[in-house]
N, C-alpha and C positions, 0 to 999 in steps of 0.2 A: 817419371819418364818425360823427356823433353818433347815439347810440341814440334811437329814438323814445320819448317819455315814456309811462309806463304809463297806460292808460286809467283814468280815475277811476271808482270803483265807486259810482255815484250811487244805484242801486236799493237795495242793502242799507242805505245811509245813510238813504234815504227811509223805508224800513220802520222803522228805528230812530226817526226823527223822528215817524212816526205813533204809535209806542209812547209817545213822550214827550207828544204832543198829547193822547192819551187816557189818560194815566197815572192820572188821578183815578178812572177807571172800569175800569182794566186788570184788576182781579181778576174782573170779570164779562164780559171779552172774551177771545176766542181769536183770535190773529193768526197766520195761516198764510202764510209767505213763499213766493213762487213756487209757488203751489199747482198741482199737476198736475191738469188737467181729465180726462185720460184717459191711457192708456199711450202715446199719441202725444205729441210734444213741443209741446203746447199748454198754456201756463201763465199763470195769473193773477199779476200782480205781487204782490198782497196780497189775501187773503180775510179779512174780519173777521166773526166769528160772535158775535152777542150771546147770552149765556146767558140773559138775562132780556129777552125780546123787547119787553115792554111798558114797560120802564124806559128813559127818555130819557137819552142820553149828554149830559154837561154841556157839552163843547166844541161850539160851533155847527157845526163841520164834521160832527159826528155827529148833528145834529138830524134829518136826512133818513133816517138809517139804521134799518133794520128788523132781521130776524134774520140774513139772509145779505147781505153787502155786498162787491161786487166792486170792487176798487181798481186803477186803471191810473195809472202814473206816467211822465211824460215828463221826461227830464233836460234841463238847459239847452241841450244840443246837439241835442235831438230836436224835430222838428216835431210839431204836433198838427193833423191834417187831418180832414175829414169822414169819410174812410174809417177813421181811427183811432177816431173816435167810434162808428161802427156796428160796428166790430170788437169794441169793448168791450161793446156791447149783445149781440153774438153770443157773447162769452165768458160773459156772465151767462145767456143762454139755454142754452148748452151745459152750464153748471154745473147748471142745473135738469134738463136732459135726462139727465145722467149720475147722477141721484140713485139711492140704494140700492134704492128701490122706487118705484112709480108715485106721482107727486105728493109725493115725500118733501120736495122744496123747493117750497113753494107760490109761485106767481108774485107774489102780493101780499106776500111776505116778502123780496123781492129789491130791492136798490138798486145804483146805479152811481155811482162817484165817479172823476173824472179830474183829476189834478194836473199843472199846468204852471206854470213861473215867469212867463211873459209871457202876456198876453191873446191868445187865438187869434182875432183879428178876422175873418179870412177864413172860418174854420169857423163862427163865430157867424152871419155873413151867410148862409152856405149853409144852416145849420139853420133860420133864419127863412124863407128862400126855400122850404124844404121843408114849411113849415107849423108848425114847432115855435115855441114861445114861450120867450124867455129873460128871466128875472127875477133881478136881483141881490138876493138875500134878505138877505145880510150882506155887509160889505165883502170883495170878492174871491171871494165864493161865489155862483155863478150856477146857479139851478135851470133845468133844461130840461124843459118840459112840452108837452102836446098831441101826440097821435099816437105815443106811446111806450108799450110794454107794462110798462116798469119805470121808477120814479122815478130821475132822473139829475141830477147836479150837476157843474159844472166849477169847480175851485178854482184861482184864479190867485194863486200864493203871494206874488208881490211886491206884491199889492194887499191882502193880509190885514192885519187890525188888528195893528200891530206889537207891542203890549203882550202879546198872547195867543199869538202863533204864531212865536216867535223860532226854534224848532227847524227850521221849514220855510223861513223867510226867509233863514237863513244857508246853506241848500243852494243856493248860487248862485256863479257865477264873478265876480259883482259884489256881494258881500255888503256891507252897510253896517256901519260901525264901531259905531254905537249898538246895532244888533241883536246883534252878537257880544258886546259888553260886557254888555248886559242878559242875554243867554243865560248867560254865565259866572256872573253874579251869581245868577240864578235857580236854576241847577242845583246850586249849593252845598248847597241844602236837600234834594236828592234823594239818598237814602242806600241805597235798596234795590239789590241786585246787578243786577236787571233794568234799573232806571233808569240806573244808572251805566254799564252795558254799552251802552245805547242812546246815552247822552251821548258816550261815547268814539267810537262808530261815526260819529255825526254830525260830531264835531270832526275826525276823521281826514280826511274828505273836504273839509270846509269849510276846514281849514288848508291842504291841498294845493291847493285851488282859489283860495285868496286869500292866498298866502304873504307878499306884501309887506305886506298889511294886518295880518296877525298879527305880523309883525316890528315894526310900529309899535305895536301893542297891547301887546306884551311889554315895551316901555319903561315902561309904567305899572306901578308896583310892585304895586298892588292886583290888577290883572288878571293879572300874572305869578303872584302868589300863588294866584289862583283856578285857573289852569291847573295849577300844581304840586299843589294840593289834589285836583284831579280825577285826577291820576296817582299819588296817594300809595299806592294799593294795589299798583300795579305796582312802585313803588320799594321798598315794604316787602318784596315777594316777592324783589326783587333782593338786598336786604340779608340775607335768610334764606339765599340761595344763596352768599353771600360778597360782601363789599363790592366788590371789584374785578371779579371774573368775573361775578357776578350782575348788577351794574349795567350792565356792558358788553353783556350779552345783551339787556337791556331797551332800551338805547340803540340797538342794531342793529335791533331790532324796531320801534322808534318811527320810525327812518329808513326802513325798508322800507314802513311804512304811509303815508309821504309827508311826514313832518315834516322840516324843514330842520335843519342842525346848530345854527343860531342859536336856533330854537324849542326844540330839545331842551335846549340849555344853559340857557335861561330856565326851563323847566319843572323840570329836575332840580337846578338850582343849581350844576352843575359848570362848570368852566372850558371855554371854547370850544375851546381847543387840545387839551384832554383828549378832548373829544367827537370832534374831527376825527381824532385819533390812533387812536381806537377804530374809527371808520368807515373809515379808510384802511388798517386792518389792522396798524398799528404796535404794537398792544397784543394779545398772544395771548389768544384766547378759545376755550374748548372748546365747540363748538356741538353 
């Protein structure tokens, strides 16, 4: 019987994509992943705290944001219902209520952002029926107003402007080739350890979710070079450990993160048979 495939870790990849979206302002932001609202298991997917509340974030996704910003992410497999919307409002209210002292988190310094790949048509209709207004402020970015204590927006990632939001658009089971290629070209200029870590986290999930498409992309020599460039730090670490044993460890880790043998061969420049020999245990590796 075939083992069930590992569940893709969409949420960490989304948080990494958020870091890339806001990388121009990242030094003035604090991103807290899976922030615990209390000792009970109630967690916010991502909490973004602006260190300079009066300074506008450059990325239009961040235009609505104030000091404290509650982020909810729905993976491609997740639904987004009216209850999910109000649950997120509830998270924001709980975050305010659990402040260190009375009114430590002013209600007028809170916002809500909910991300989903596809447009939640049914939820939009229900919100309107409840008296809320929905305005598409930017492509794929919908502000929800009227009868809400906190400014809210819904981000439909597949509708976002392609040129500006590749990191979110490739977090999909149906990523587009042009989005991936442009993402790979753009991230070559990102050299800080934080940016590169976020890039690798996004790619690990995107590659696993779109394996056939990445196999096609790897046939393009330029794109293959871009993937290899992104992995150069890992490969350099491998060489320091020793050419054969060190690279073998990196190859095994790449496979565990969801990369196929073909993709690993393209990125590392090693022969596909060598890759398979390592993954099948025919090459001894001290783990």
